[in-house]
LOGU-892685 format. One record per residue (C-alpha): residue number from 1; residue in three letters; x, y, z. Coordinates in nm, 2 decimals, always signed. Each point is the difference from the previous one (the first is absolute). Layout:
% residues N
num / residuo / px / py / pz
NUM / Ala / X / Y / Z
...
This chain:
% residues 302
num / residuo / px / py / pz
1 / Met / +0.97 / -1.47 / -0.19
2 / Lys / +0.19 / -0.18 / +0.28
3 / Lys / +0.06 / -0.30 / -0.23
4 / Trp / +0.22 / +0.20 / -0.23
5 / Phe / +0.17 / +0.23 / +0.26
6 / Phe / +0.34 / -0.17 / -0.01
7 / Ser / +0.00 / +0.00 / -0.38
8 / Gly / -0.07 / +0.37 / +0.02
9 / Leu / +0.30 / +0.04 / +0.24
10 / Leu / +0.23 / -0.17 / -0.24
11 / Leu / -0.13 / +0.21 / -0.29
12 / Ala / +0.06 / +0.31 / +0.20
13 / Phe / +0.35 / -0.11 / +0.07
14 / Thr / +0.08 / -0.07 / -0.37
15 / Ala / -0.16 / +0.33 / -0.10
16 / Val / +0.25 / +0.21 / +0.20
17 / Phe / +0.23 / +0.04 / -0.30
18 / Gly / -0.28 / +0.12 / -0.21
19 / Trp / -0.09 / +0.26 / +0.25
20 / Thr / +0.34 / +0.15 / +0.08
21 / Gln / +0.08 / +0.14 / -0.34
22 / Thr / +0.03 / +0.36 / -0.09
23 / Ala / -0.24 / +0.16 / -0.25
24 / Ala / +0.08 / -0.03 / -0.37
25 / Asp / -0.13 / +0.16 / -0.31
26 / Ser / -0.24 / -0.23 / -0.17
27 / Leu / -0.06 / -0.05 / -0.37
28 / Ala / -0.32 / +0.08 / -0.18
29 / Ala / -0.30 / -0.19 / +0.14
30 / Asp / -0.09 / -0.12 / -0.35
31 / His / +0.35 / -0.16 / -0.05
32 / Pro / -0.08 / -0.34 / -0.17
33 / Glu / +0.19 / -0.19 / +0.27
34 / Asn / -0.20 / +0.16 / +0.29
35 / Ser / -0.24 / -0.26 / +0.11
36 / Leu / -0.03 / -0.22 / +0.31
37 / Leu / -0.17 / -0.28 / -0.18
38 / Trp / +0.17 / -0.20 / -0.28
39 / Glu / -0.12 / -0.29 / -0.21
40 / Ile / +0.26 / -0.27 / -0.06
41 / Ser / -0.05 / -0.21 / -0.32
42 / Gly / +0.20 / -0.16 / -0.28
43 / Lys / +0.29 / -0.25 / +0.01
44 / Asp / -0.15 / -0.33 / +0.11
45 / Leu / -0.31 / +0.14 / +0.18
46 / Ser / -0.34 / -0.10 / -0.12
47 / Thr / -0.18 / +0.23 / +0.24
48 / Pro / +0.12 / +0.34 / +0.13
49 / Ser / +0.12 / +0.06 / +0.35
50 / Tyr / +0.02 / +0.34 / +0.17
51 / Leu / +0.25 / +0.21 / +0.19
52 / Tyr / -0.11 / +0.26 / +0.25
53 / Gly / +0.22 / +0.26 / +0.18
54 / Thr / -0.11 / +0.06 / +0.36
55 / Ile / +0.07 / +0.24 / +0.27
56 / His / +0.02 / -0.20 / +0.32
57 / Met / -0.20 / +0.24 / +0.22
58 / Ile / -0.21 / +0.30 / -0.10
59 / Asp / -0.26 / +0.22 / +0.16
60 / Lys / -0.35 / -0.15 / -0.03
61 / Asp / -0.12 / +0.31 / -0.18
62 / Asp / +0.27 / -0.03 / -0.27
63 / Phe / -0.05 / -0.37 / -0.07
64 / Phe / -0.13 / -0.07 / -0.35
65 / Leu / -0.03 / -0.29 / -0.23
66 / Thr / -0.10 / +0.04 / -0.37
67 / Ala / -0.26 / -0.21 / -0.18
68 / Ser / +0.28 / -0.15 / -0.21
69 / Ala / +0.18 / -0.11 / +0.31
70 / Lys / -0.31 / -0.16 / +0.15
71 / Glu / -0.07 / -0.18 / -0.32
72 / Ala / +0.36 / -0.13 / -0.04
73 / Phe / -0.01 / -0.12 / +0.36
74 / Lys / -0.33 / -0.18 / -0.06
75 / Thr / +0.13 / -0.19 / -0.31
76 / Ala / +0.32 / -0.12 / +0.18
77 / Gln / +0.00 / -0.34 / +0.16
78 / Arg / +0.29 / +0.08 / +0.24
79 / Ile / +0.11 / +0.31 / +0.19
80 / Thr / +0.37 / +0.03 / +0.07
81 / Phe / +0.16 / +0.25 / +0.24
82 / Glu / +0.36 / +0.07 / +0.09
83 / Ile / -0.06 / -0.24 / +0.29
84 / Asn / -0.29 / -0.24 / +0.05
85 / Leu / -0.22 / +0.20 / +0.24
86 / Glu / -0.20 / -0.31 / +0.11
87 / Glu / +0.32 / -0.14 / +0.15
88 / Met / +0.05 / +0.32 / +0.20
89 / Asn / -0.32 / -0.09 / +0.20
90 / Ser / +0.17 / -0.31 / +0.16
91 / Leu / +0.13 / +0.03 / +0.35
92 / Gly / +0.34 / -0.12 / -0.11
93 / Ala / +0.04 / +0.27 / -0.25
94 / Gln / -0.11 / +0.27 / +0.24
95 / Phe / +0.24 / -0.13 / +0.27
96 / Ser / +0.28 / +0.00 / -0.25
97 / Leu / -0.07 / +0.36 / -0.10
98 / Leu / -0.01 / +0.12 / +0.36
99 / Met / +0.33 / -0.18 / +0.08
100 / Lys / +0.17 / +0.17 / -0.30
101 / Ala / -0.10 / +0.34 / +0.13
102 / Phe / +0.29 / +0.01 / +0.25
103 / Met / +0.36 / +0.10 / -0.06
104 / Asp / +0.28 / -0.25 / +0.06
105 / Gly / +0.31 / +0.04 / +0.21
106 / Gly / -0.14 / +0.21 / +0.27
107 / Val / -0.03 / +0.31 / -0.23
108 / Thr / -0.23 / +0.27 / +0.12
109 / Leu / -0.16 / +0.29 / -0.17
110 / Lys / +0.18 / +0.24 / +0.24
111 / Ser / +0.34 / -0.14 / -0.12
112 / Leu / -0.09 / +0.07 / -0.36
113 / Leu / -0.11 / +0.36 / +0.04
114 / Ser / +0.16 / +0.32 / +0.11
115 / Pro / -0.15 / +0.15 / +0.32
116 / Glu / -0.18 / +0.27 / -0.20
117 / Asp / -0.16 / -0.25 / -0.24
118 / Tyr / -0.09 / -0.24 / +0.28
119 / Lys / -0.18 / +0.29 / +0.18
120 / Leu / -0.19 / +0.07 / -0.32
121 / Val / -0.11 / -0.36 / -0.04
122 / Asp / -0.09 / -0.03 / +0.37
123 / Ala / -0.22 / +0.32 / -0.02
124 / His / -0.17 / -0.13 / -0.31
125 / Phe / -0.09 / -0.33 / +0.16
126 / Gln / -0.10 / +0.16 / +0.33
127 / Glu / -0.24 / +0.21 / -0.20
128 / Met / -0.15 / -0.32 / -0.14
129 / Gly / -0.03 / -0.14 / +0.35
130 / Leu / +0.27 / -0.26 / -0.05
131 / Pro / +0.29 / +0.02 / +0.25
132 / Leu / +0.32 / -0.05 / -0.21
133 / Phe / +0.18 / -0.21 / +0.26
134 / Leu / -0.24 / -0.28 / -0.08
135 / Phe / +0.14 / -0.01 / -0.36
136 / Glu / +0.38 / +0.04 / +0.07
137 / Arg / +0.09 / -0.33 / -0.16
138 / Val / -0.26 / +0.01 / -0.28
139 / Lys / +0.15 / +0.04 / -0.35
140 / Pro / -0.03 / +0.36 / -0.11
141 / Met / -0.18 / -0.11 / -0.32
142 / Phe / -0.30 / -0.12 / +0.21
143 / Leu / +0.01 / +0.32 / +0.20
144 / Thr / -0.02 / +0.20 / -0.33
145 / Val / -0.32 / -0.18 / -0.07
146 / Leu / -0.14 / +0.09 / +0.34
147 / Ala / +0.11 / +0.36 / -0.04
148 / Gly / -0.14 / +0.06 / -0.34
149 / Asp / -0.32 / +0.17 / -0.10
150 / Met / -0.16 / -0.34 / -0.09
151 / Ser / +0.06 / -0.28 / +0.25
152 / Pro / -0.15 / -0.35 / +0.05
153 / Glu / -0.21 / +0.15 / +0.27
154 / Asp / -0.15 / +0.24 / -0.25
155 / Tyr / -0.08 / -0.31 / -0.22
156 / Gln / -0.16 / -0.18 / +0.29
157 / Ala / -0.21 / +0.31 / +0.08
158 / Gly / -0.12 / +0.02 / -0.36
159 / Glu / +0.17 / +0.34 / -0.07
160 / Val / +0.22 / -0.15 / -0.27
161 / Val / -0.04 / -0.29 / -0.23
162 / Ser / +0.24 / -0.23 / -0.18
163 / Tyr / -0.04 / -0.10 / -0.36
164 / Glu / +0.14 / -0.34 / +0.08
165 / Met / -0.24 / -0.05 / +0.29
166 / Glu / -0.29 / +0.11 / -0.22
167 / Phe / +0.10 / -0.24 / -0.27
168 / Ala / +0.04 / -0.28 / +0.25
169 / Lys / -0.36 / +0.06 / +0.13
170 / Met / -0.12 / +0.01 / -0.36
171 / Ala / +0.18 / -0.33 / -0.07
172 / Glu / -0.16 / -0.16 / +0.30
173 / Gly / -0.34 / +0.12 / -0.11
174 / Gln / +0.05 / -0.13 / -0.35
175 / Asp / +0.16 / -0.32 / +0.12
176 / Lys / +0.32 / +0.06 / -0.18
177 / Glu / +0.34 / -0.16 / +0.07
178 / Met / +0.26 / +0.22 / +0.15
179 / Ala / +0.38 / -0.03 / -0.04
180 / Gly / +0.32 / +0.19 / +0.06
181 / Leu / +0.32 / +0.07 / -0.19
182 / Glu / +0.22 / +0.01 / +0.32
183 / Thr / -0.01 / -0.13 / +0.35
184 / Ile / -0.02 / +0.21 / +0.32
185 / Glu / +0.34 / -0.14 / +0.10
186 / Phe / +0.16 / +0.13 / -0.32
187 / Gln / -0.16 / +0.35 / +0.04
188 / Met / +0.12 / +0.03 / +0.36
189 / Ser / +0.36 / -0.12 / -0.09
190 / Met / +0.00 / +0.26 / -0.29
191 / Phe / -0.07 / +0.29 / +0.23
192 / Asp / +0.25 / -0.13 / +0.25
193 / Ser / +0.27 / +0.06 / -0.27
194 / Ile / -0.05 / +0.37 / +0.08
195 / Pro / +0.23 / +0.11 / +0.29
196 / Tyr / -0.18 / +0.10 / +0.32
197 / Ser / +0.18 / +0.34 / -0.02
198 / Val / -0.16 / +0.07 / -0.34
199 / Gln / -0.34 / -0.11 / +0.13
200 / Ala / +0.04 / +0.24 / +0.29
201 / Glu / +0.08 / +0.28 / -0.24
202 / Met / -0.32 / -0.07 / -0.19
203 / Leu / -0.20 / +0.00 / +0.32
204 / Val / +0.13 / +0.35 / +0.09
205 / Glu / -0.06 / +0.13 / -0.35
206 / Thr / -0.36 / -0.13 / +0.01
207 / Ile / -0.07 / +0.17 / +0.33
208 / Lys / +0.16 / +0.33 / -0.12
209 / Ala / -0.21 / +0.00 / -0.31
210 / Asp / -0.31 / -0.07 / +0.20
211 / Asp / +0.07 / +0.27 / +0.25
212 / Ser / +0.08 / +0.26 / -0.27
213 / Gly / -0.31 / -0.07 / -0.19
214 / Asp / +0.20 / -0.13 / -0.30
215 / Asp / -0.25 / -0.27 / -0.07
216 / Gln / +0.17 / -0.23 / -0.25
217 / Val / -0.28 / -0.26 / +0.04
218 / Asp / -0.25 / +0.25 / -0.15
219 / Gln / +0.24 / +0.07 / -0.29
220 / Met / +0.03 / -0.37 / -0.08
221 / Val / -0.37 / -0.06 / +0.04
222 / Glu / -0.08 / +0.28 / -0.25
223 / Met / +0.24 / -0.15 / -0.24
224 / Tyr / -0.15 / -0.34 / +0.05
225 / Lys / -0.35 / +0.13 / -0.06
226 / Arg / +0.11 / +0.14 / -0.33
227 / Gln / +0.14 / -0.35 / -0.08
228 / Asp / +0.33 / +0.17 / -0.07
229 / Leu / +0.24 / -0.29 / -0.01
230 / Gln / +0.27 / +0.20 / -0.17
231 / Gly / -0.01 / +0.26 / +0.27
232 / Leu / +0.02 / -0.27 / +0.27
233 / Ala / +0.30 / -0.16 / -0.18
234 / Lys / +0.18 / +0.34 / -0.01
235 / Met / -0.08 / +0.05 / +0.37
236 / Ile / +0.14 / -0.34 / +0.10
237 / Ser / +0.32 / +0.03 / -0.21
238 / Ser / +0.08 / +0.36 / +0.13
239 / Glu / +0.34 / +0.02 / +0.16
240 / Asp / -0.16 / +0.23 / +0.26
241 / Ser / -0.26 / -0.26 / +0.10
242 / Gly / +0.22 / -0.21 / +0.23
243 / Phe / -0.12 / -0.30 / -0.19
244 / Ala / +0.22 / -0.01 / -0.31
245 / Glu / +0.28 / -0.18 / +0.19
246 / Tyr / -0.24 / -0.29 / +0.07
247 / Glu / -0.20 / +0.00 / -0.33
248 / Glu / +0.18 / -0.31 / -0.13
249 / Leu / -0.06 / -0.19 / +0.33
250 / Leu / -0.37 / +0.10 / +0.05
251 / Leu / -0.12 / +0.03 / -0.36
252 / Val / +0.22 / -0.12 / -0.28
253 / Asn / +0.11 / -0.34 / +0.13
254 / Arg / -0.35 / -0.08 / +0.12
255 / Asn / -0.15 / +0.10 / -0.33
256 / Lys / +0.23 / -0.23 / -0.18
257 / Asn / -0.08 / -0.29 / +0.24
258 / Trp / -0.37 / +0.05 / -0.06
259 / Ile / +0.00 / -0.03 / -0.38
260 / Pro / +0.04 / -0.38 / -0.03
261 / Leu / -0.24 / -0.06 / +0.29
262 / Met / -0.26 / +0.23 / -0.17
263 / Gly / +0.05 / -0.19 / -0.33
264 / Ala / -0.07 / -0.33 / +0.16
265 / Met / -0.30 / +0.13 / +0.18
266 / Met / -0.15 / +0.16 / -0.31
267 / Leu / +0.05 / -0.32 / -0.21
268 / Glu / -0.19 / -0.20 / +0.26
269 / Lys / -0.30 / +0.23 / +0.04
270 / Pro / -0.10 / +0.37 / -0.06
271 / Thr / +0.16 / +0.19 / +0.29
272 / Phe / -0.05 / +0.35 / +0.15
273 / Phe / +0.33 / +0.13 / +0.14
274 / Ala / -0.02 / +0.27 / +0.26
275 / Val / +0.34 / +0.15 / +0.10
276 / Gly / +0.13 / +0.34 / +0.11
277 / Ala / -0.03 / +0.25 / -0.28
278 / Gly / +0.37 / +0.08 / +0.03
279 / His / +0.08 / -0.34 / -0.14
280 / Leu / -0.17 / +0.07 / -0.34
281 / Pro / +0.18 / +0.28 / -0.18
282 / Gly / +0.36 / +0.04 / -0.11
283 / Glu / +0.27 / -0.18 / -0.19
284 / Tyr / -0.01 / -0.28 / +0.25
285 / Gly / -0.36 / +0.02 / +0.09
286 / Val / -0.24 / -0.29 / -0.03
287 / Ile / -0.17 / +0.14 / -0.31
288 / Glu / +0.33 / +0.03 / -0.20
289 / Leu / +0.14 / -0.33 / +0.13
290 / Leu / -0.32 / -0.18 / -0.11
291 / Arg / +0.02 / +0.16 / -0.34
292 / Arg / +0.36 / -0.12 / -0.03
293 / Glu / -0.13 / -0.35 / +0.06
294 / Gly / -0.23 / +0.03 / -0.30
295 / Tyr / -0.33 / +0.10 / +0.17
296 / Thr / -0.22 / +0.28 / -0.13
297 / Leu / -0.10 / +0.25 / +0.27
298 / Arg / -0.28 / +0.24 / -0.06
299 / Pro / -0.11 / +0.28 / +0.24
300 / Leu / -0.37 / +0.00 / +0.11
301 / Lys / -0.04 / +0.34 / +0.17
302 / Ser / -0.37 / +0.07 / -0.01
């Protein structure tokens, strides 16, 4: 468990945007595009590859993996994540992640929040046994991870699991190559594009939702368990979600960057791609972008 702890921390960090959305009406569970697992074939591929939509952290009792997913994983020769999780186990990568947790320019959390909101955040962290003064210069995005219902500590304690971590363990057990579509440096710089003030607002909203019992995590998990990609897409794109303003930065541009990399990887050997489920659906989702490149994508739900 300890070996993958820092990878779990990063995944929790990147999951923040998936967990701070408002609820949205989902489409019918039997919608043909509602599947977490997709077969990629056609174009110049002699052997299919696979695309799987993950949720970065989920309660251990809600974790599931279909027989089709297990079989697709078994047939692949390489497992590719958003970032190469093996590289996150190095001391250099862990040190880099920790250094990027702090705000620049002497900015503090107290300077970003109103006295009322600061008091709210302070009370929440005191209840968790974490004195807030220790985190004054930590980026609010990292604090949002700590404040949420599912934290890296929960992962370390075995209360929650990560699809990426489970796939990484399976890859190790089956002696499969692991790779990534992005670097840790890129992901950190991407989140740094979001102003500290906006990150602070997200922290406050997360705590308010938690204190009021408005459990958006549960709402998203239920949608995920139904494999409701269309509902997830609607949730992410909602103007009320606080995410829409950053959708191009965090989803669209990244999806476009991934397509040529995926094409090269699939041509080399059958690959199982495991990326956040929010990247799959929509006009600029990975599924549609691959189809535009001439690939055939077929849902494998059961």
